[in-house]
VOLODREN-259256 format. One record per residue (C-alpha): residue in three letters; x negated, y, z. Coordinates in steps of 0.1 Angstrom, whole numbers, plus 5000, padded with zeros to 4 digits. Example, Ala and Ser with C-alpha at 12.3 -4.5 7.8 and 13.67 -1.06 7.14 Angstrom:
BEGIN
ALA487749555078
SER486349895071
//
This chain:
BEGIN
MET500050005000
SER498750344991
ASP498750645015
VAL499650904988
ILE501550934956
ALA499350884926
HIS499550764889
GLU501250424884
MET502650404920
VAL506250314926
VAL507750584948
SER511150584965
PHE512650904976
HIS515851064989
TYR516951384972
LYS519551654969
LEU519751854937
ARG521352194937
ASN521652484912
ASN520652834920
GLU524152904934
GLY523652624959
LYS526152384943
LEU525252024948
LEU524751864914
ASP523351524924
SER521951324952
SER520550984961
PRO523250774977
ASP523250775015
GLY520550555028
VAL519450434993
PRO516350614980
MET515750644943
PRO512650464929
TYR510550584900
LEU507150494885
HIS504850794889
GLY503250924857
HIS505750754834
ARG508251024829
ASN510950854849
ILE511851194865
VAL511751554853
PRO508151674849
GLY508351964873
LEU509451734902
GLU506951464893
LYS504051714894
GLU505151824929
MET505351464941
THR501651404935
ASP499651354967
LYS502651354989
LYS502951085017
VAL505750865032
GLY507851085055
ASP506951415037
LYS509951645033
PHE509851935010
ASP511752164987
VAL510852204950
LYS512152464925
VAL511852334890
SER512152574860
ALA514452474832
ALA511352414809
GLU509952164834
GLY513352014841
TYR515751914814
GLY514352174790
GLU515652504777
ARG518952494758
VAL518652474720
GLU521252534694
GLY522552224677
ASP526152134685
ALA527651934657
VAL531251834650
VAL531351464639
PRO534351264627
ARG535551004652
SER535050744624
ASN531250784627
PHE531450614662
PRO532050254669
ALA535850194672
ASP535450004705
VAL533750284723
GLU535950514743
LEU534650864739
VAL535051114768
PRO533551464773
GLY530451444793
MET529351104782
SER525951044767
LEU525250854735
VAL522150744717
ALA522050824680
GLU519450764653
ASN517951004628
ALA517250914592
ASP513850764602
GLY515550534628
GLU514250734658
ALA516650734687
PHE517751054704
PRO520351134731
LEU523551334725
TRP526251444749
VAL529951454740
THR531251804748
LYS534651814732
ILE537151584715
SER539851744694
GLY541951504673
ASP539451324650
ASP536651584657
VAL534051494682
THR531651774693
VAL528251654703
ASP525351854719
PRO521651754718
ASN521151934752
HIS521251744785
PRO524051904806
LEU521352054829
ALA519252204801
GLY518652564808
VAL519252524845
GLU516752594872
LEU516752284896
ASN516352304933
PHE515451974950
GLU515351874986
VAL513051564988
GLU512051315014
ILE509451045005
ALA510750705017
ALA508150455003
ILE505050424981
ARG503650104967
ALA501449984938
ALA503349894907
THR503349544894
GLU501949454860
GLU505449394847
GLU506649734859
LEU503649904843
ALA504349724810
HIS508049824811
GLY507350184823
HIS509750184852
PRO510150014886
HIS512149694892
GLY514349624921
PRO513649374950
GLY512349044937
GLY511549194903
ALA515249244892
HIS515949494865
ASP518749594841
HIS517249514807
//
């Protein structure tokens, strides 16, 4: 077990995320810390940078700029016919999808509006352009397994994972 957070360590942490107005946007479930693999872009860059060298039990606040969070907002909303989506997928505003460009590269989109057969999608994460305010407590730090390093993310107890 390592004493401090460093590259390729699995870190578990409790957090609360608020916007600048103090509205709670997200949090780790009570008593269940969120794990991530440090240095593998599992969390927003600005938060990951501030986690480096922290220890178990450390509690701290981090303000992350939009650029180091989910990015600045970019123009790019598009209206797409419903027929372009799989018929068995129920589309609802706020849901995320993965689309492919002409080169077969995957990229995320968020459904922002549905009007009849028109579906408006946005390439921006819902928190793009938002300054993020985290309250963090480090719960655990451990070395990543070879499998976790190969997959680029932590696995649950006993090596369980969702893919």
